[in-house]
C-alpha positions, 0 to 999 in steps of 0.5 A, a space after each residue: 489524533 494524528 492520522 496517516 493515510 497510505 493511498 494507493 490506486 488499484 483498490 479504489 471504488 470502481 477501479 478494475 483495469 490498467 487503463 483506469 490506473 495508469 498515466 495516459 490510460 483512457 480512463 486515468 482521469 477518471 480514476 484519479 477523481 474516484 481516488 480522491 473521493 475515496 480519500 476524502 471518505 476517509 478524510 471525513 471518516 478521521 475526522 469524525 472519530 476526532 482527528 485532528 492532523 491527517 497527512 495524505 502519502 501519494 503512493 501509486 505509481 508516478 506518486 502524482 496520481 492525487 491532484 491537490 483541489 481535490 482533496 478534503 480541505 482537512 488533508 495535508 497531501 505527500 505527493 512526487 518522488 522519489 520518496 525514500 519510504 515509498 508508500 510510508 513517506 511521511 510516517 512517524 512514530 507521532 503519529 497514532 494511526 493509519 489507513 491504508 485507501 485503495 490497496 490490492 492484493 499481492 502477487 500471485 492472488 486472483 485479486 484486481 489488478 494483483 501484483 506486489 509493488 512491481 507488476 510482473 517483476 516481483 514474483 514473491 515476497 516473505 518477511 520472516 519466511 511468511 508470504 507478503 505484499 503491500 498490506 503486510 510489510 506496510 502493516 509490519 513497518 508501521 508496528 516497527 515505528 509503533 503505530 497501528 494499521 487500523 483501517 484497510 480499503 480495496 477489493 475483497 482479496 485485498 481485505 482477506 490478506 489484511 485480515 489474515 495478516 491481522 484480524 484487529 484491522 477493519 477492512 472495507 471492501 469496495 468490490 469483488 474480484 471476479 478475475 484480476 481485471 474484472 470484479 463486482 462493484 459496490 455502488 459508488 455512493 454505498 462504497 463511499 459511506 462504507 469507507 468513511 464508517 469503517 474508518 470512523 468505527 476504527 478510530 472510535 476509540 483512539 487506538 491503542 500503539 504497539 511498543 516500537 521495536 528495533 528487532 531484526 527481520 528478513 525480507 527475501 524477494 524472488 524476482 522474474 529476472 535473474 540479472 536483478 538478483 545479480 546485480 543487488 548481490 553487489 549490495 553489502 548484506 545481500 545474500 542469495 538463495 538462488 538465481 532470482 532470489 535474494 534476502 537481506 536482514 535488519 531492523 524495520 523500518 530501514 529494511 523497508 527503505 532498503 527494499 525501495 532500493 532494491 526496487 529503483 535498481 530493478 527498475 532500472 534493469 528491466 524497464 517493464 510496465 506492470 500488469 503484462 
């Protein structure tokens, strides 16, 4: 059984602030250690369920957060950027399941470190007219490849977002949002045990796989900056809903990859730090 782990940082056990998750932050080094231990708990759960191959993609920010020697020896790591598929780099139709570790809720939700991919620059995203964040977009893209997302860890708002998208996904809340930078934390040992058990349960028995699909989807993004939207209209197939909202239609995962290009364009135009 081949398992793919997409690992973000904002939803990791104990982390609540930008200082915990951004390079140079006062507690970033501690945050990296906490991130690795959440991953290791997920890896142990996957191994207990019979996983024979585990690929971990460091999916947060610079994508160089996980220190290789801190990871469970059974896991292989994809590290660094740019990555053509971003948070899903390395995922193929040969994988049997996806586990999302350390995820957070979408922009506009009062969850811990909530945002959608780019801090405050992205105000809203819709997939086929349905509001979506990083959780739903990862789920839809994996499903298009014929790979189910079976488990997610994060704060309670991220878990609720995934449950709303797909109630069959096993969710493990490691903290409970009080505000965007405050949470009630589960004890660290308890949270790690819950991650391990949740992943084991999600993979036992081996999950059923959805049929891959080449069906077209429509992705729309509302940006904070009208400048970003205007520049993106130079990409063939991108159209405008209004001065700050653009959309494109195509099959996933190609559309997911194109969205990564949109974000690189936005980064080059704005240069603004997230969480402001």
